[in-house]
Structure formats: structure tokens, C-alpha cells
N, C-alpha and C positions, 0 to 999 in steps of 0.2 A: 697222617695225623692231622686232625682238624683242630685249628687254633681258634679259640674264642676270645672275645673282648675281655672278659673277666680274668683271663690268664695273664693279661698285661697290667690291668688296672681295675681295682675293685669298685671304684666310684669315680666316674668321669666328671662328676659335678663338684665334688669336695675333696680337699687335700687329705690324703692318707699316705704316709711313708711306706714304701714297699718293705715287707719284712724280709730281712736278709740274715745270712750268717755273719758272725763278727770275726774279723780278721785282725790279728795283732801284727803290726809292722813296727819293729823296734819298740818304741815307747808309745806308739799311737795306735789306737783301735779304730778300725774302719768298719762301718756297718750300721744297720738301722737303729741300733740302740744308742748311737753316738752322733754328735753333730756332723753335718756335711763338712768334710775336710777340704781345704783349699791348698793347691800346690802349684809349683812352677818348675822351670827347667833352666839351667845355666846355658849361656851361649859362648862360654869360654872353652879353650882347649883343655881337655881333661889331663893332658900332660903338663900343663902349666899349673903347678900345685898352688902357688900363691894367688894367682888370679882366680882360680876356681874356688879356693877357700874364701877369698874376699867376697866373691859374688854369692856364694852360699850364705854367708853372714848377712849380706844385704837383703837377700830374699827372705831369710828367716826373720830378720828385723821388720820386714814389710808385711809379715803375716803368713808366710808359707809354713805349712805343717808337714810337708814332705818336699824334698828337693831332688830333682832328677838330673843326671849328668850323662851325656852321650859317651858310649864305651865302645869304640870302634874295634879295638884289638886287645890282646892279652896285656900289652904294656899299659894301656889305659885302665884296664881292670885292676891291675896291680897298683897303679898309682892312686886309685880310690882309697887305698889304705892310708896314705899320707894325708890326703884331704880330710878323711875322717879323723885321723889323729890330731891334725891341727884344730879342727872344729871342737873336738872333745876337750882339748887343752884350754879352749876359750869358753867352755861351758855350754856349747851348742850340742844338744842331743837329738835334734830333729832327724828323722830317718832319711837316709840317702837311697836313691833308686838308680840302678845302672840301666841305661837304655841300650839294648843289644840287638843287632841285626846281623843276619847271615852266618854267624859262627857260634855253634853250641859250646865250644870250648871257652869262649869268652864269657858266656853266661855262667858256666861252671866256676870259672875263676872269680868272677864278681860275686857270686853267691856265697863265697867264703868270707867276703869282706863287708858288704853292705847289707842293709836290712831287706831290700827288695830288688828283684831283677825283672825288667820288662823284656819279654820275648815277643816276637812277631810271627804268628803262624804262617804268614805268607812267605817268609824267608828263613825260618829256623832250620828247616831241612831242605825244602824245595829250593832250586836254584833261582837266580835273578830272573824275574819275569821277562819273557820275550814277546808276549802277546801272540804266541803261536797257538794254534788249535790242535789238540791231541785227542785221540780216541782211546778210551780206556774200557776194557771189559770189567765186569764186577770183580773178577779175580785179580786183575791187574791193579784195580783201584784199592782193593783190600791189602795188597802187598805194599802199596805206597803208605797206607795208614800204619802198617806194621813197621815200616822203616821209620816213621815219625816216632812211634812208641820206643823203638830201640834207641834212638838218639835222645829222647826226652827222659828216659828212666835215670840215667846218671845225674842229670840236673836235679831231678826230684829227690834223689837220695842225698845229695849234697845239701839241698835246701832243708830237708828234714833234720840233718845233723847240725845245721847252723841256725835253725829257726828262722830261715829266710823265706819271705813271701815272694810270690810270683805274680806279675801282672801279665795276663794273656791279652796282648794288645793288637787287635785286628785293625788294619787300615784299608779303607776302600782303595787307596792308591797302590797297595802292594799285595793284592791277592795273587796267589800263585797261578801259574799257567794251568796247573792241574785242576784247581777249583774253578778257574775261569772256563776251562774246557767243558766241565760237566754242568756248572750252574750259571755261567755267564757272569757279567758284571752287575750282580743283583743283590738285594738284601738277603735272599735265600743263600747265595754263595758266601756272603760275609758271615752269616749265622753258622753255616755248616763249617766254615773254616775255624771258628771259635769252638764249636761243639766237639769237633774231632779231638782237640786238645783237652777239653774239659772231661770227656769220657775216659781218656787215658789217665788223667790225673785222679779221677774218682776210682778207677779200677785199681790204682796203686795207692789208694788211701792218702792222697795228698790233697788237702783242702784249704791250705793257706793261700787262697787265690783271690785276686781282684781282676775284673774284666773291663776291657774297654773295646768299643767298636766305633771307630771314628771315620768321618768323611768331611771333605770341604763343602759338599753339597748338603745343606741342612735338611732338605727333604729326605734324601737317602739316609742320612745319619739317624734322624728321628724315627722313621719307619723301621729301620733295621734294628735299632736298640729295642723298640717295642716288640718286634718279632723275636728277638733273642730272649727277652724276659719271658715271653709267653712260651717259647720252646723250652727254656730251662724249667719253667713251672710244670710243664707236661712231663718232664723227665726227673722231677723231684730235686732240682738244684736251686740254691738260694744264694749264689755268690754275689757279693757287693759289686757295684758298678762305678767305674771311673768315667766321667763324661768330658767330652771336649769336641770342638769343631776344628779340624785341622786346616791349616792354610787360610785362616779367617781374614788375614790382612792387618791393616793398621787403622789408626784414627777412628772416625765415626763408623766406617763400614766394618772394621774389625770388631768393634764392641757390639754393634747391632747384630752382626752375623752370629757371634758367640752367644749373645743373649737369646736370640731366636732359637738356635738349636739346643743349647743346654737348658734354657728356660722352659721350652715345651716339654722336656722330659721331667725336669724337677717339679713342675706344676702337677704332674701326674704321680708324684711320689717316687720317681725313679732317679737314682743317683746318690752316691755316698761320698764321693770325692770328685772335685772338678778342677780342671786346668783351663784357663782362658789363654789361647795361643795367639799372641799379637806379634806382628812384625815390628817390634819396638824393644826397648830395654825390658828384660823380663820382669823387673820390679813393677812395671806399669800394669802387669796382668793382675796383680793381687788385689788392688782396690776394686777393680771391676768384679772379680770373683766374689769378694766379700760383700759387695753391695748386692750382687745377685742372690747370694745365700740369705742375706738379711731380708730382702724382699720376699723370698719364698717363705721364710719364717713368719713374716707378717701375714701373707696370704693364708698360711696354715691356721691362723687364729681367727679367720673370717667367720661370720655367722653361717650356719649351715644352710645350704641351698636345697630345698626339697626337690628331688628328682622329678622330671616329667616321666610319668609312669609308662607312657606309650612311646618308647624311644628305640625300638628295635630297628636295626638296619639303617639308621640315619647317619651312622658314623663308622667309617672304615679305617681303623688305626694303622694298618700294616701296608697300605698302598695309597697313592694319591688318586682321589676321585673328586673332581670338581662338582659342587652342588649344581643340579640342573636348575636353570633360571631362564625366564623369558627375556628377550632383549627389550629394553625401554630406551629408545634413542641409542646413544653410544654406551649404554651401561647394561651389564648382565650378559647372560648367554656366553658367547665365545669372546666377548670384548675383554681387554685387560682391565683389571680393577682401577677405579678412578681415585684421585686425591682431591678432597674438598678442603679449602682453607677457610677458616672461620674468623670473621671480624666481629668482636663484641661491640665496637663502635668505630666510627670513621677515622678516629685518631690513630688506630692501630694499622696504619697503612703499610703495605709491603710492595716491593717491586715485582709485580706479577710477571713482568716480561723476563725477569731473571729466574724466579722460582717456578713459574709455569704450572700452577695447580690447574686441574681440569675444570673446577668450578670454584667460585668464591661465594661464601655465605655472608651477606651484608645485613642480615636481620631486618629491622624496620626502616633502615636508611635507604632512601631512593638515591642511588649514586650511578652515574653514567660514565665515570672516568676509567673504569676497568675494562680492558678488552676481553678478559676472561668471562665466560658465561657466568651469570649471577643467579644466586638463589635468594629470594626475597620472601619475607613473611607474608603469608597469604592475605592478611588483613590489609596490606598496603600494595599488594602486587597489582600491576596492570600489564596487559599483554604487550610486550615489546620484544624485539628480536634479542635472543640470547638471555632472556630472563625467565625464571621459573619459580612457581610458588612453593612455599613450605607450609604445610598444614600441621597443626597439633592434633592430639587425640580428641580434644574437645570440639574441634571443628571439622573432623574428618568427613562427615556426611556432605559437607559443602563441596567436596571433590567432584561429586556428580554434576554440579552446576558449573564447574570450572572448565574453560575451553583450552587450557594449556596442553601441549603435546606430552610434556613430562611433568609429573607432580611428585613432590617429595612429602613424605609423611613421617614426622618425627615422633618417636614414642619411647617410653621406658620399657624395659623388658617385661615388667610386671603388668603392663597394659595390653599385652598381646593375649587376647581372649579368643574363644571360638567365634564370637560374633565379629570381631575385628578381622580375623583370618578369613571368614567367609566373604566379608566385604572386599578385602584386598584382592583375594584370588579372582574375584569377578571384575576387577578393574585393572586392565593391562597397562595403564599409564603410570602406575604408582611405583615409586622406589622407596623402600623403607630405610629410614635412618634410625638405627637402634642405639639408644643411649645405654652404655654399660656403666652402671653407677655403683655396683657393689664392690666390696673389698676383694672379691674373687671373680674378676671379670671373665676368666676363661670358663669357669663353671656356669656362670650366668649366661654367657653367650651360647654355650652348648645347649642349655635348656631352651633358648630361643630357637635354635635351628632344629632341635628335636620337635618342638611345638609346630613350627612351620612345616616340617616334613609330614607330621601326622595329619595336619589339616590341608595338605597338598597345596600350600602356598609356594608359588615359583617366582614371585616378584624379586627383583634384585634387592640386596641388603647392603647398606653402608654401615660400618661399625664406627660408632662415635665414642670417644673417651676423652675426658678432661682431666688435666693435672694442674698442680700448683707447685712446680719444682723450680728451685733456683739452681740446683746442681744439674747441669746439662747431661753429665754422664749418667746420673740416676734417672733422668727423664728418658734417655736412650734405652737403658736397661728395662725400666718398668714398661714402657710402651712396646718394646720388642717382645717381652714375655707375654704381655696382655693381649697383643694383637697378632703377633707372628704365628702362633700355633694354628690360628684359624685358617690362614692362607696355606700353611703346610698341608692341611687336611681338606682344602678345596672349598672352604666356607668364606663368604664375603665377596662383595663386588666393589668395595670401595672403603676408604679410610677417611675419617674426619677427626683429626687430633686437635686438641686445644691445650695450651699451657699459659696460665695467667701471668707467669713470671717472664717468659721469653717467647711470646707468641710467634715471632718471625722464624723460629727454628722448626716448626712443626711440618712444613711442606717438604723440605729435604729429608727430614726424619721419616715421613710417610713413604716417600719414594725409596728410601734406603731399606725400610722394612719389607716392602714389596720385592725389592731386588734380592734381599737376603733369603726370601722364601721362594725365589724363582717365579714369582707370580707376575712380575712385570720388570723388564730390563729397560732402564732409563739412562744408564751410563756405562762406561767401560767397567767390566768386571775384572778385578785383579785378585788372583788366587795366589797368595804369597804366604810362605811358611814363616815361623817365628825365628828361625835360625837356631843353630846349636854348635857344638864343637866340630861338627862335620863341615860347617859352612866356611869356605876359605876365601870369601870376598865380603866386602862391606855391604851387607844385605840392605840395611835401612837406606843408605845413600843410593844404592842401585834402584830400589823401589821408587825413591823420590825422582830419580832421573827418568825412569821408564814412565812414571805417571805424568810427568811434565810433557813428555813427548807424545803420549798416546791417549790421554784422558778424554780427548775429543772423539775418539773412535768408539762411540757408545754401542756399536753393533758387535763388538768383539769381547771375548774373554781371553785374558793373558795371564799365564802362570809364571810366577817368579819363585824358583825353588833353590834352596841352598845346596842340595845334593840329590843323588838319584834314588835314595831310599824310597821316597813316596812320589818323587817328582813326576815321572811320566804317567803314573797311574792316577794321581790326584788331578792331573791335567786331562783326564779322560774326555771331558767335554769342553776343554779350553781350545781356542783356535790356534794360539801360539804359546810357546814356552821358552823360558830362559832358565837354564838349569846349570848349577855348578858341577864341573866335571873334574876338578882338581885345583891345585893351588894356581890362581891366576888364570884359570881356563874355564870357558863357558861353552856349553852345547846349546844349540837352538833347535826347537821342535816345531813342526807343523802338525797339529793334532798330536797323535802319539808317535809320530815318526821323527826320529832324529835326522835333521837335514844338514846340519853343520856341526862338526865336532871340534872340541878343543880350540876354540877361538880365544885369542888373547883378550883378557877382560877389558882392556882399554878400548877395544874395537867393538865389543859385543852389543852395546845398546844401538849403535849406528847400524850394525849388521842386522839387528832385529828389525829396525825401521825399514831397512832395504828389503828384508824378507817379506814384510807385510806389503810393501809396495809391489814387489815382484809378483805377488799373488792377487793383486788388484783389490786389496782391502784397505788401502790408505786414501784418505782425503786430507787436504792441507788446511790448517788453521793458524799457521805460524809457530806452533809449539816446537817444531823441529829446529827452527832458526834460533829460538831462545836457548835450546839445549846446547847448540854448538857455540854459543857466545861465551 
């Protein structure tokens, strides 16, 4: 089956909401005719009726339109009845969602009580993944599908009787050994895991379905969801989608990672309900989600961008392909994307030794106090070590007379003409700084790259975007949505962000966007889940301890997981993992291998440090001593 770009997105330049079926979940409709719904998940024990009721109230008051609760066993499923009863008595009618793993009987019990049940194709029938490789003949594989159908039919019948919806929720971290053996740890495997269940549901005329396909790696998540949408389109399915980035983490990184992954899909019109998963109190997720939806609604009203008509093959939405570019000094080609810090005047000074941008743009000011390489307006530039000129479109022909090794040319997207492209492509010293000025910067930037592709311009491109935001969280969301999707798709050789309200925040923000897209690793990557009723240790406190001890190890990825549901799988590319194994017990992982089991929680952080040391991945900066005090 050949997948086409149009199967996933009708217009890559302008916002159009994907047309979906409409699914009623209790009192809430989900689908393209309705607003994008925001939701969250409790982190209380589902057996603690009062605590779960209170947190549901808190989340609903904060804006949650659906609330999910972990449902480990039949007892937890049955207790949902009392949580629901308490909420109804207080006038709360927001739908509840049971989160079920491993046990179809639990899903069947929950489906009689709450409005929606989430099941995971990776463990609904298949056993807990072991990362073992198996060989299946086509006949054996078909028998496994038949086994899924046999187990799924009773749940479908109960859901029909009770008007209960199902979320088929695929997680990158919990693909079954069967799927992994045939498709590998790939977007294709995740899509097939979902489609197996969708085909069975359609066969039995059950269509009250919402789908999610999640990963902690934003690149995997975005490309997989696009592929799923295209595959459903080919098979005549229009189920609405729930979006989220699993194990996004906390603080700035968690917000940026979520906005990059979710935003890249929302901007293409994909997504009908979202959950921002932060390793914080769940009520903190809702303002982030609402701000993201508000921004997408703002972009949806942007003036139409006329498509570049010759745009074939410049954009590959289902797999990562970095744009081919020539190297200009340390920029472009195989070099990691750069970060440029912009100073509008010399009063907006920053400590560049702390923030460490790759270049600093000083405008027309001749300053020699910065050790960082400087970009200076061409009109006042003179050749000095570590200084480079910036030309405007009005003076671009002067580049031919300039003897700088690296030349920056700043222009608006509308100024990229055939004549300019021919000039640039013949000048191998030029780096383009493209100003994204429209209310729809993703569509604007895509048109830029389509144009450059058509005219065979391979010079590096730095994406520039200016904001005027007082709300730092809103700045994080907007810039992650606006810029992040380009790096997920291999476009861009640098970032130049400006914010007139808080200019000093843009350097770390730029580095965080590059890290969230896996374009450039500049700090320790922490892959941490938001926690739920399965988490039997203080997740937020543990994350803080591990960060204090290991945040200087910027060559490592460390997973911090509340339980084994997604733990080992979502840590597929993590170097080390800290995973809850039971009450007060932790297991440690090296890659996907569990190397120490059931460690007392009080010892676990120090044992993790020792494990890193034993494998030669530790270097000291004093953080360990701080932790022990």
C-alpha cells in the first residue's frame, strides 16, 4: 500500500482540522466538529475513594474535560463506581476513563461503570514484553490475531450495552514481542499494533473509538501518528485522535517536549483531545494544554498562505530526513544546529559563559567583550577574529565584495525569489537567516523550504522568530510549536529566537527545543513519567534527587519510571533506567536490561550513581556530595 502526503494532511501550508467521526463519551463529544478537548489523569490510588474523588474535582475545576484513573485490577475497577457516585453527588458529570493494562477482565468490569476504557494493544492479550525475538509463519501470526479477536469481543459487547467508549492506546514502550518480532521498534509496528484492533472493532460494528499512539521520543511520535492517519485514510477509517508525549518530564523540558510533539500534529489539523503528561501535580498539565489549544486556534485564523506550486518531494512526513545542505564553517551539513542569541542593544547583556550560544548577534554595536563569535551588521563590520557580517536583502550584492569566510544574509520569507535563490546557490559562504513573521510560521517556513528545494539552494538556514510574551510558559509553547516541527522533519540548521519581554530566556529555550526534537543534545535527557496510581514512590522528589546528582552528565539519557507498564520500553534509547518495582522497591536498568532488582527505595539513587560509575559513564562535579548532605 503506497502512502501519500495527502492521506495525512490536505494542506501543509494552512490549518485545516482533520475530518473525523464524532464519538460521544458520557456527556462530551470528541471529534472534528467539536473543540479540541483537554484532559488529565489522577496520580492517586484508585482504591482511595476520597483522595481520588478530591483530585478529580481539582482537575475538573482546573479545566479537564475528561479524567483518567489507573485501574490495575478488578477491585480498582469496581471502586470507580464509588468515585463516580461521589462526583455525581457534587454535580460533576465529566466523563471518567479507566486506564487498563494486562487484564481484559478488568476492562470489562470498568466498562460497566465509567464512560470510557483505555486498553493497550501491546498487553491486552499478549504477555508482558521480554524483548525476545520470535519467528511467526503467516498462519501462526493469523492465529494470534484470532486470539486477540476472541478476547476483545466480550469487551465490545459490554461497551455496546453500556454506551461505553474505548480508547485504543498504543505506547511505543509497550509494543508486544509479537509486533516487535515482525515489525521491529518502528512506526510501522506501532501503526500495525493499532490497526489490528481497529479492524476487529470495525468487523464487529463497534465504532465508539478514540485512538492514541504515544512515545517519549517526539520524532517517533509525530511520524507514527501521521503514518497512522494516512493508513486509516487508506482503509476508510476516520476515528478521532488523542495526542500526548509520554514521559515528557517536568519543568521547562516537559512543557517544551509536549508542545513540540503535540503541537507539530495539531498544526497539521490532527488531534481531537490532548493530555500533557508532566512529572508534576496533574493539575499543572491543564494550563499548558489549554494554552496550546488556544494558540492552535489562533493559528487557524491566520491569513491564507498561497502554496508553492512546485513542492513535490521536498517534505517526507513519515520518516526523518535531514535537508541536504552544504557546510559553511561549523554550520549546515552534518553539524548540529546552532543557537544565535540576539541583542537589540548593548544594555540587554547576558552571561554568555553560562548560556553558551554559538553566536551572538550584536547589530550595529561594535563590542569586543563577548568571547562568543559575533555577528555584526555588514554596514559597520570589519574583519576581526570571530566576527561575521550580516547583510540585508537590500545589500545582498555586496556579499561578492566581502572577504569574510562566513556571511549571514537576513531576509523575510517573502523576499526569497528566483533571482535571490540563484545568487545564494552560487555563493558557498552564505548562511540564510529567514525571518518567520506570519501568524502561521510553520506554513510560512514550509513554503520557504519548498522554494529552496525547487531552486536547488543548499545553503544552511537559520530560523528566526520574534515574540513579545510576558508569560514564559506561553513563550515556551509558541516557540516549540512554531520551530519544533521543522527540526522533527530535518529542516533548519539553527535557531534565532527573540523575546522583547524576557530576552535572556531565549538561549536555554532554543537549546531545549533542539533537545526535544533530538536535533542536538546539550544536557542530560530525563525521560520521566507523570506518575499514576501504579507509582508506589514519591516520583517528583525522586526526579529532583536524580537530577541534582546527574544533570552534569550531558552525554546520558536517564529514564525515571513509576512502574513497568511502559518503563523498559520507553527507555529503549535511554542509557540508564530507574523503575518502580513495587512498594518501596526499585529496579535499575542498563539500556533495556534489568541489572539490579527490587532495591530498597532509600538506596536506589545512590545505587544508580554507582551503576553509572561502574560502567565508566560518570564524571564528577560535586553534585553527588550535595545529594548526600
